[in-house]
C-alpha positions in Angstrom: 105.9 -10.9 90.4 105.5 -7.3 88.7 102.4 -7.0 86.9 102.4 -5.9 83.0 100.8 -2.8 82.5 98.0 -3.1 79.9 97.9 0.6 79.1 99.8 1.4 76.0 101.7 4.7 75.3 99.9 6.8 73.0 101.5 6.9 69.7 102.6 10.3 68.6 101.1 11.6 65.5 103.4 11.2 62.3 104.7 14.3 60.6 102.3 13.8 57.6 99.4 13.7 59.7 100.4 16.7 61.6 100.9 18.6 58.3 97.4 17.8 57.2 96.1 18.7 60.7 98.0 22.3 60.5 96.5 22.8 57.1 92.9 22.2 58.1 93.4 24.5 61.0 94.8 27.2 58.7 91.8 27.0 56.3 89.4 26.9 59.3 91.1 30.3 60.6 89.6 31.7 57.2 92.7 31.7 54.9 91.8 31.3 51.3 92.2 27.7 50.0 94.7 28.9 47.5 96.8 30.6 50.0 96.6 27.3 52.2 97.4 25.1 49.1 100.3 27.5 47.6 101.8 29.3 50.6 101.7 26.4 53.2 100.5 23.3 51.5 103.1 23.2 48.6 106.3 23.8 50.6 105.3 21.4 53.4 104.0 18.6 51.4 106.3 18.8 48.3 109.4 19.8 50.1 109.5 19.4 53.6 107.8 16.0 54.1 109.9 14.4 51.2 113.2 15.7 52.8 112.1 14.4 56.2 111.2 11.0 54.6 114.7 10.8 53.0 116.5 11.8 56.2 114.4 9.1 58.1 112.6 11.6 60.3 108.7 10.9 60.9 108.2 12.7 64.1 108.7 16.0 65.7 111.1 14.7 68.0 113.5 14.1 65.1 113.7 17.8 64.1 116.3 19.3 66.6 118.6 22.0 65.9 121.1 19.9 63.7 118.0 18.6 61.6 116.6 21.9 61.0 119.9 23.5 60.1 120.3 20.7 57.6 116.9 21.3 56.1 117.8 25.2 55.8 121.1 24.1 54.1 119.2 21.8 51.7 116.8 24.6 50.8 119.7 26.8 49.6 121.0 24.2 47.5 117.6 22.6 46.1 117.7 22.0 42.6 114.3 21.4 41.2 112.9 21.4 37.7 113.3 25.1 37.6 116.7 25.2 38.8 117.9 26.6 42.2 115.3 28.3 44.5 115.7 32.1 44.7 116.4 33.4 48.1 112.9 34.8 48.3 111.5 31.3 47.7 113.9 29.8 50.4 112.7 32.4 53.0 109.0 31.5 52.1 109.5 27.8 52.3 111.5 28.0 55.7 108.8 30.4 57.0 106.3 28.0 56.2 107.9 25.2 58.1 108.4 27.6 60.8 105.1 28.5 61.1 103.9 24.9 61.1 106.4 24.1 63.9 105.1 27.1 66.0 101.4 25.5 65.6 102.7 22.1 66.8 104.3 23.7 70.0 101.1 25.5 70.6 99.2 22.2 70.3 101.3 20.3 72.7 104.1 19.0 70.7 107.7 19.2 72.0 109.3 21.2 69.4 113.2 21.6 69.8 114.1 24.0 67.0 112.8 26.0 63.9 114.5 26.7 60.6 116.4 29.9 60.2 115.3 32.4 57.7 117.9 33.8 55.3 118.3 37.3 55.3 116.6 38.8 52.2 118.0 41.7 50.3 115.7 45.0 50.4 113.6 45.2 47.2 113.5 48.4 45.5 110.0 48.9 44.3 109.2 50.8 41.1 106.0 52.9 41.4 103.9 54.7 38.9 103.7 58.4 38.9 100.3 60.3 38.9 101.2 61.3 35.2 101.8 57.7 34.2 98.5 56.6 36.0 96.4 59.3 34.1 98.0 58.2 30.9 97.4 54.5 31.3 93.5 55.5 32.1 93.4 57.6 29.1 94.8 55.0 26.9 92.0 52.2 28.1 89.6 51.8 25.3 86.4 51.5 27.2 84.8 53.4 30.4 85.0 50.0 32.2 88.7 49.7 31.5 89.2 53.3 32.6 87.4 52.8 35.7 89.2 49.7 36.6 92.6 51.4 36.3 91.3 54.3 38.3 89.9 51.9 41.1 93.2 50.0 41.2 95.2 53.3 41.5 92.9 55.2 43.8 91.8 52.4 46.0 94.9 50.2 46.1 92.5 47.2 45.7 94.2 44.0 44.6 92.9 42.6 41.0 91.0 40.0 42.6 89.1 42.5 44.8 88.3 44.6 41.8 86.9 41.6 40.1 84.7 40.6 43.1 83.2 43.7 43.5 79.4 43.7 43.3 76.7 46.5 42.5 75.7 46.6 46.2 79.2 47.6 47.1 78.8 51.0 46.1 78.1 52.5 49.3 77.0 56.2 50.4 77.1 57.4 53.8 75.6 60.8 54.0 78.3 62.7 51.8 80.8 60.2 52.1 81.3 57.3 49.4 83.0 54.1 49.6 83.7 50.9 47.8 82.9 47.7 50.1 85.8 45.4 49.3 86.1 41.6 50.1 89.7 41.0 50.9 91.8 38.0 51.9 90.5 35.8 54.6 86.9 36.8 53.6 87.4 40.2 55.5 85.3 43.1 54.3 86.3 46.7 54.5 85.4 50.1 53.3 87.6 51.8 51.0 86.9 55.6 50.4 86.2 56.9 47.2 86.4 60.5 46.0 82.6 61.7 44.8 83.7 62.2 41.3 85.1 58.6 40.8 81.8 57.3 42.7 79.6 59.4 40.4 81.6 58.0 37.2 81.0 54.3 38.7 77.3 55.0 39.2 77.2 56.5 35.5 78.7 53.4 34.2 76.3 51.0 35.8 73.5 53.0 34.3 74.9 53.6 31.0 77.7 51.6 30.1 77.3 48.3 31.9 75.5 45.8 29.8 72.0 45.6 30.8 70.8 42.3 29.8 72.7 40.3 32.3 71.6 38.8 35.7 75.1 38.7 37.3 75.4 41.4 39.9 79.2 41.8 39.6 80.2 45.4 38.9 82.6 44.8 36.3 81.6 42.2 33.7 83.0 41.2 30.3 82.2 43.5 27.1 81.0 40.7 25.1 79.3 37.2 25.9 81.6 34.5 26.6 81.0 30.7 25.8 78.3 30.5 28.2 76.2 32.9 26.0 76.4 35.5 29.1 78.4 38.3 30.1 80.9 37.0 32.5 82.7 38.6 35.6 85.9 40.0 35.0 88.9 37.8 36.0 92.3 38.5 37.3 93.9 37.8 34.1 91.7 39.7 32.0 92.4 42.9 34.2 96.0 42.1 33.7 95.6 42.0 30.1 93.9 45.1 29.9 96.3 47.1 32.1 99.1 45.7 29.8 97.2 46.9 26.7 96.6 50.4 27.9 100.1 50.7 29.3 101.5 49.8 25.8 99.2 51.9 23.9 100.2 54.8 26.5 103.8 54.3 25.5 105.1 53.5 28.9 108.1 51.4 28.9 108.4 50.1 32.4 106.7 46.7 33.3 103.3 47.6 34.8 101.4 44.8 36.5 98.0 45.2 38.4 99.9 45.1 41.7 102.1 47.7 41.0 99.1 50.1 41.3 98.7 48.8 44.9 102.5 49.5 45.6 101.8 52.9 44.1 98.8 53.6 46.2 100.7 52.8 49.5 104.1 54.7 48.5 102.1 58.0 47.4 99.9 57.7 50.6 102.9 57.5 52.8 104.6 60.3 50.9 101.6 62.3 51.4 101.7 61.9 55.1 98.8 59.7 55.4 99.0 57.9 58.8 100.3 54.4 58.4 97.8 52.7 60.5 94.8 54.2 58.6 96.5 53.3 55.2 97.1 49.6 56.5 93.4 49.5 57.4 92.1 50.9 54.0 94.7 48.7 52.1 93.4 45.7 54.0 96.4 44.7 56.0 96.5 43.4 59.5 99.9 44.4 60.3 102.3 47.2 59.2 104.9 44.8 57.6 104.0 45.6 54.2 104.2 49.3 54.8 107.8 48.8 56.3 108.6 47.1 53.1 107.2 50.0 50.9 109.1 52.5 53.2 112.4 50.7 52.1 112.3 52.5 49.0 111.6 56.0 50.1 114.7 57.9 50.1 116.1 60.5 52.5 114.3 63.4 50.6 111.1 61.9 51.5 112.0 61.8 55.2 113.2 65.4 54.9 110.0 66.6 53.4 107.6 65.0 55.8 109.7 66.2 58.8 109.8 69.7 57.5 106.0 69.6 56.9 105.7 68.2 60.4 107.9 71.0 62.0 106.4 73.7 59.9 102.7 72.6 61.1 103.8 72.8 64.8 105.4 76.3 64.3 102.0 77.5 62.8 100.1 76.3 65.8 102.2 77.9 68.5 
């Protein structure tokens, strides 16, 4: 008589458990909690898992090629409270699921397929000219605001990175001057700053920055807040001052804080700056963003750079 085995087959983890394990893993890798929640958590918890529940899929094994194609089609016709998803949102949600499934595969799960990513139209990014940047800076009402505009433009910093700058982040190394920037994933980098701007920042600290505060953030509110103290600048505060200065400068195009960053990369590439160095200064771990920026450089830019290179080579011969 055959003996019954008392060893039970391990139960495969359910999809919701795998999703939570993946999100914890993403946070453990150093991704910002807001990135984990918004870029990965929302599409997985609020879009993908409810769809799986409706389809009766509770395990990785149920996600075969037919199922993931069905999910991609579902995203394209998804009709939420704000209407149909844009193609960029569909791409972002599908990419979040692809990344999750790749993580599952690396951790020993049998993944049969992954969602297809829809083709995205190339974005034509508007940029600010040097004249527009100077006009916005001139229109800023205080030295603090003028310096924030200049740091956004000359350093390519994100608004949150400007807000997180501290007094100790003004760095001198011999004759070279830098800003120490805390970027995404808690990664630090040194951003070169021209000496004239660096001296303006030092003068701002000694003459314009409120002296009666204990907070060591570089940029703080001009007036005391509800707490009775000068508080660090916020991302929305930076956006408001940029919009106000843009309006006073008479510039009609839509200007937002990240437009300064787009302009920084574009002007750097047009000026012939090495793309690897530019990515490092800008806090990018890959060249993907620079490739997106290149998509709006025209044939005249390519001609100018090639001519400059050939002229320099002939001069060296």
